[in-house]
C-alpha positions in Angstrom: -23.6 -11.7 -1.9 -25.0 -10.0 -5.0 -26.9 -11.7 -7.9 -23.8 -11.6 -10.2 -21.6 -13.4 -7.6 -24.3 -16.0 -7.0 -24.2 -17.1 -10.7 -20.4 -17.0 -11.1 -18.6 -20.4 -11.2 -16.8 -21.1 -7.9 -13.4 -20.5 -9.5 -14.4 -17.1 -10.8 -15.8 -16.2 -7.4 -12.5 -17.2 -5.7 -10.4 -15.3 -8.2 -12.6 -12.2 -7.7 -12.1 -12.4 -3.9 -8.3 -12.9 -4.2 -8.1 -10.0 -6.7 -10.2 -7.6 -4.7 -8.4 -4.9 -2.8 -10.2 -3.5 0.3 -9.5 0.1 1.1 -10.4 2.4 4.0 -10.0 6.1 4.8 -8.6 7.5 8.0 -7.2 10.6 9.5 -3.7 11.3 10.9 -1.8 14.2 12.3 -0.3 14.8 8.8 -3.5 14.4 6.7 -5.9 12.0 5.2 -4.9 8.3 5.1 -6.1 5.7 2.6 -4.9 2.2 3.3 -5.5 -0.7 1.0 -5.2 -4.4 1.8 -5.3 -7.6 -0.3 -5.9 -11.0 1.3 -2.1 -11.2 1.6 -1.5 -7.9 3.5 -1.3 -4.1 3.2 -0.5 -3.2 -0.4 -0.9 0.6 -0.4 -0.7 3.5 2.0 -1.4 6.9 0.7 -1.3 10.1 2.7 -2.5 13.5 1.5 -4.7 16.5 2.0 -7.5 15.5 -0.4 -9.3 12.2 0.3 -10.9 12.1 -3.2 -7.5 12.5 -4.8 -6.1 9.6 -2.7 -9.0 7.4 -3.9 -8.1 8.3 -7.5 -4.4 7.6 -6.9 -5.2 4.2 -5.4 -7.3 3.3 -8.5 -4.3 4.3 -10.7 -2.0 2.1 -8.7 -4.1 -1.0 -9.3 -5.7 -0.7 -12.8 -8.1 -3.4 -13.5 -8.3 -4.6 -9.9 -11.6 -4.4 -8.1 -11.5 -2.0 -5.2 -14.0 -2.2 -2.4 -14.2 0.3 0.4 -14.3 -1.6 3.7 -13.3 0.7 6.6 -14.2 -2.0 9.1 -11.7 -4.5 7.6 -8.9 -1.8 7.8 -9.9 -0.3 11.1 -6.9 -1.9 13.0 -4.4 -1.1 10.2 -5.6 2.5 10.1 -5.3 2.8 13.9 -1.8 1.3 13.8 -0.7 3.6 11.0 -2.0 6.7 12.8 -0.2 5.7 16.0 3.0 5.2 14.0 2.7 8.6 12.5 2.4 10.1 16.0 5.1 7.9 17.6 7.4 6.4 14.9 9.7 4.8 17.5 6.8 2.5 18.5 7.3 0.8 15.1 4.8 -0.5 12.6 4.5 -4.2 12.0 1.8 -4.9 9.4 1.8 -7.8 7.0 2.7 -6.4 3.6 1.7 -7.5 0.1 4.4 -6.3 -2.3 3.4 -8.6 -5.2 1.9 -5.7 -7.2 5.2 -4.1 -8.1 7.9 -4.8 -10.7 10.9 -6.8 -9.5 12.9 -3.5 -9.3 10.1 -1.8 -7.3 10.0 -4.8 -5.0 13.8 -4.5 -4.4 13.4 -0.8 -3.7 10.6 -1.5 -1.2 12.7 -4.2 0.6 15.6 -1.9 0.8 13.5 0.9 2.2 12.4 -1.5 5.0 16.0 -1.8 6.1 16.4 1.9 6.9 16.2 2.5 10.6 13.4 4.6 12.0 14.5 8.3 12.0 17.2 7.7 9.4 17.2 9.3 6.0 18.6 8.3 2.7 18.6 10.1 -0.7 17.2 8.4 -3.8 20.7 8.5 -5.3 22.2 6.7 -2.3 19.5 4.1 -2.3 20.0 3.6 -6.1 23.7 3.0 -5.4 22.9 0.4 -2.7 20.8 -1.4 -5.3 23.6 -1.4 -7.8 22.0 1.2 -10.0 24.1 4.3 -9.6 22.1 6.2 -12.3 18.8 5.0 -11.0 17.7 7.7 -8.7 14.7 8.6 -10.8 13.5 5.0 -11.0 14.0 4.7 -7.2 11.9 7.8 -6.6 9.1 6.5 -8.8 9.1 3.2 -7.0 
């Protein structure tokens, strides 16, 4: 515990802990992975070729939220994600924290979870399923 935390009131310490997002880097067959987890579950998964860019992207996803690199806390999640990338049929069952999106984004994310492994859908088709026939761009952004 650092000096600043020691002198914080208990409620401020608890809020900081609940607001902190732990992140950890990993590798997969398709590139660098950066996973992030709140106390409620995985709240972000980024994949790309540049680890530093992933870190910047994560910060932009959670403006004002404290981020703390904690590879040990995400070790199991990262291993499960890498296995899933290699063998999608094995499935991926991680607790998710989807509280950080708008209500529309949350609806998109829930709908995405209903798509069977190996199946594809266009942004336009997904927007129609959500009752937003002109919402392909909003679905893509979500």
